[in-house]
BALOBA-1460 file (C-alpha; in Angstrom, 3 decimals):
// residues 67
<rec num="1" residu="m" x="-91.983" y="-32.693" z="95.220"/>
<rec num="2" residu="s" x="-93.393" y="-30.757" z="91.957"/>
<rec num="3" residu="r" x="-94.703" y="-33.569" z="89.889"/>
<rec num="4" residu="k" x="-94.807" y="-31.580" z="86.613"/>
<rec num="5" residu="l" x="-91.823" y="-31.503" z="84.489"/>
<rec num="6" residu="v" x="-91.139" y="-27.721" z="83.967"/>
<rec num="7" residu="r" x="-88.028" y="-25.268" z="83.506"/>
<rec num="8" residu="p" x="-87.874" y="-23.245" z="86.859"/>
<rec num="9" residu="r" x="-87.412" y="-19.522" z="86.565"/>
<rec num="10" residu="q" x="-85.184" y="-19.513" z="89.818"/>
<rec num="11" residu="g" x="-81.964" y="-21.620" z="90.078"/>
<rec num="12" residu="r" x="-81.149" y="-21.673" z="86.219"/>
<rec num="13" residu="m" x="-77.781" y="-21.767" z="84.995"/>
<rec num="14" residu="l" x="-78.040" y="-22.400" z="81.013"/>
<rec num="15" residu="a" x="-81.887" y="-23.458" z="80.318"/>
<rec num="16" residu="g" x="-83.183" y="-24.805" z="83.384"/>
<rec num="17" residu="v" x="-83.278" y="-28.373" z="82.464"/>
<rec num="18" residu="c" x="-81.244" y="-29.831" z="85.132"/>
<rec num="19" residu="a" x="-83.026" y="-27.707" z="87.507"/>
<rec num="20" residu="g" x="-86.320" y="-28.966" z="86.345"/>
<rec num="21" residu="l" x="-85.272" y="-32.632" z="86.480"/>
<rec num="22" residu="a" x="-83.800" y="-32.003" z="89.971"/>
<rec num="23" residu="q" x="-87.221" y="-30.400" z="90.827"/>
<rec num="24" residu="r" x="-89.077" y="-33.166" z="89.569"/>
<rec num="25" residu="f" x="-87.048" y="-36.200" z="91.175"/>
<rec num="26" residu="g" x="-86.295" y="-34.429" z="94.335"/>
<rec num="27" residu="r" x="-82.739" y="-34.002" z="93.977"/>
<rec num="28" residu="s" x="-80.556" y="-30.989" z="94.133"/>
<rec num="29" residu="p" x="-79.709" y="-29.109" z="91.022"/>
<rec num="30" residu="g" x="-76.164" y="-29.323" z="91.598"/>
<rec num="31" residu="f" x="-76.271" y="-32.979" z="91.897"/>
<rec num="32" residu="v" x="-78.054" y="-33.482" z="88.540"/>
<rec num="33" residu="r" x="-75.543" y="-30.997" z="86.940"/>
<rec num="34" residu="l" x="-72.761" y="-33.146" z="88.089"/>
<rec num="35" residu="l" x="-74.351" y="-36.254" z="86.612"/>
<rec num="36" residu="f" x="-74.931" y="-34.334" z="83.361"/>
<rec num="37" residu="l" x="-71.333" y="-33.439" z="83.227"/>
<rec num="38" residu="l" x="-69.744" y="-36.790" z="84.085"/>
<rec num="39" residu="s" x="-72.071" y="-38.334" z="81.525"/>
<rec num="40" residu="l" x="-70.259" y="-36.044" z="78.951"/>
<rec num="41" residu="l" x="-67.180" y="-38.441" z="79.650"/>
<rec num="42" residu="l" x="-69.200" y="-41.326" z="78.305"/>
<rec num="43" residu="p" x="-69.906" y="-41.813" z="74.524"/>
<rec num="44" residu="g" x="-73.525" y="-40.785" z="73.633"/>
<rec num="45" residu="t" x="-76.167" y="-38.593" z="72.655"/>
<rec num="46" residu="q" x="-76.354" y="-36.560" z="76.127"/>
<rec num="47" residu="v" x="-76.101" y="-32.961" z="74.271"/>
<rec num="48" residu="i" x="-78.931" y="-33.913" z="72.068"/>
<rec num="49" residu="v" x="-81.384" y="-35.069" z="74.805"/>
<rec num="50" residu="y" x="-80.473" y="-31.990" z="76.769"/>
<rec num="51" residu="l" x="-81.501" y="-29.888" z="73.718"/>
<rec num="52" residu="v" x="-84.683" y="-31.694" z="73.077"/>
<rec num="53" residu="l" x="-85.377" y="-31.584" z="76.656"/>
<rec num="54" residu="w" x="-84.848" y="-27.805" z="76.372"/>
<rec num="55" residu="l" x="-87.299" y="-27.422" z="73.481"/>
<rec num="56" residu="l" x="-90.005" y="-30.083" z="75.105"/>
<rec num="57" residu="m" x="-90.056" y="-28.756" z="78.577"/>
<rec num="58" residu="p" x="-92.338" y="-25.762" z="79.093"/>
<rec num="59" residu="n" x="-91.353" y="-22.633" z="81.065"/>
<rec num="60" residu="e" x="-92.743" y="-22.367" z="84.758"/>
<rec num="61" residu="d" x="-94.811" y="-19.505" z="83.952"/>
<rec num="62" residu="r" x="-97.240" y="-21.459" z="82.069"/>
<rec num="63" residu="y" x="-98.396" y="-23.407" z="85.339"/>
<rec num="64" residu="a" x="-98.303" y="-20.345" z="87.491"/>
<rec num="65" residu="v" x="-101.704" y="-19.756" z="89.568"/>
<rec num="66" residu="q" x="-103.369" y="-16.684" z="88.816"/>
<rec num="67" residu="y" x="-105.764" y="-15.205" z="91.043"/>
Protein backbone atom coordinates (compact mmCIF):
# COMPACT_ATOMS: atom_id res chain seq x y z
CA UNK A 1 0.00 0.00 0.00
CA UNK A 2 1.38 3.36 -1.01
CA UNK A 3 1.50 5.82 1.86
CA UNK A 4 1.67 8.90 -0.40
CA UNK A 5 -1.48 10.46 -1.76
CA UNK A 6 -0.69 10.94 -5.45
CA UNK A 7 -2.59 10.68 -8.72
CA UNK A 8 -1.18 7.64 -10.53
CA UNK A 9 -0.45 7.66 -14.26
CA UNK A 10 -1.92 4.18 -14.74
CA UNK A 11 -5.58 3.45 -14.11
CA UNK A 12 -6.93 6.97 -14.45
CA UNK A 13 -10.41 7.61 -15.76
CA UNK A 14 -10.77 11.37 -15.43
CA UNK A 15 -8.10 12.95 -13.27
CA UNK A 16 -6.87 10.04 -11.19
CA UNK A 17 -8.31 11.24 -7.89
CA UNK A 18 -10.35 8.09 -7.20
CA UNK A 19 -7.47 5.87 -8.34
CA UNK A 20 -5.09 7.74 -6.02
CA UNK A 21 -7.44 7.47 -3.06
CA UNK A 22 -7.96 3.77 -3.76
CA UNK A 23 -4.22 3.17 -3.95
CA UNK A 24 -3.61 5.10 -0.73
CA UNK A 25 -6.25 3.23 1.28
CA UNK A 26 -5.77 -0.22 -0.25
CA UNK A 27 -9.11 -0.44 -2.06
CA UNK A 28 -9.97 -1.10 -5.67
CA UNK A 29 -10.40 1.98 -7.89
CA UNK A 30 -13.79 0.69 -9.04
CA UNK A 31 -15.04 0.59 -5.45
CA UNK A 32 -13.93 4.18 -4.78
CA UNK A 33 -15.48 5.35 -8.05
CA UNK A 34 -18.74 3.62 -7.14
CA UNK A 35 -18.74 5.29 -3.72
CA UNK A 36 -18.16 8.66 -5.37
CA UNK A 37 -21.01 8.12 -7.84
CA UNK A 38 -23.35 7.03 -5.05
CA UNK A 39 -22.35 10.07 -2.98
CA UNK A 40 -23.58 12.29 -5.83
CA UNK A 41 -27.12 11.21 -4.94
CA UNK A 42 -26.75 12.92 -1.57
CA UNK A 43 -26.75 16.69 -1.12
CA UNK A 44 -23.30 18.11 -0.50
CA UNK A 45 -20.09 19.41 -1.97
CA UNK A 46 -18.69 16.19 -3.44
CA UNK A 47 -17.83 17.72 -6.81
CA UNK A 48 -16.04 20.65 -5.17
CA UNK A 49 -14.04 18.26 -2.98
CA UNK A 50 -13.11 16.23 -6.08
CA UNK A 51 -11.93 19.38 -7.88
CA UNK A 52 -9.90 20.51 -4.86
CA UNK A 53 -8.25 17.09 -4.59
CA UNK A 54 -7.51 17.23 -8.33
CA UNK A 55 -5.66 20.51 -7.77
CA UNK A 56 -3.87 19.50 -4.55
CA UNK A 57 -2.86 15.89 -5.29
CA UNK A 58 0.44 15.79 -7.16
CA UNK A 59 1.05 13.53 -10.14
CA UNK A 60 2.89 10.29 -9.47
CA UNK A 61 5.78 11.50 -11.64
CA UNK A 62 7.05 13.82 -8.92
CA UNK A 63 7.76 10.87 -6.66
CA UNK A 64 9.29 8.59 -9.28
CA UNK A 65 12.69 7.27 -8.26
CA UNK A 66 15.33 8.21 -10.80
CA UNK A 67 18.53 6.23 -11.03
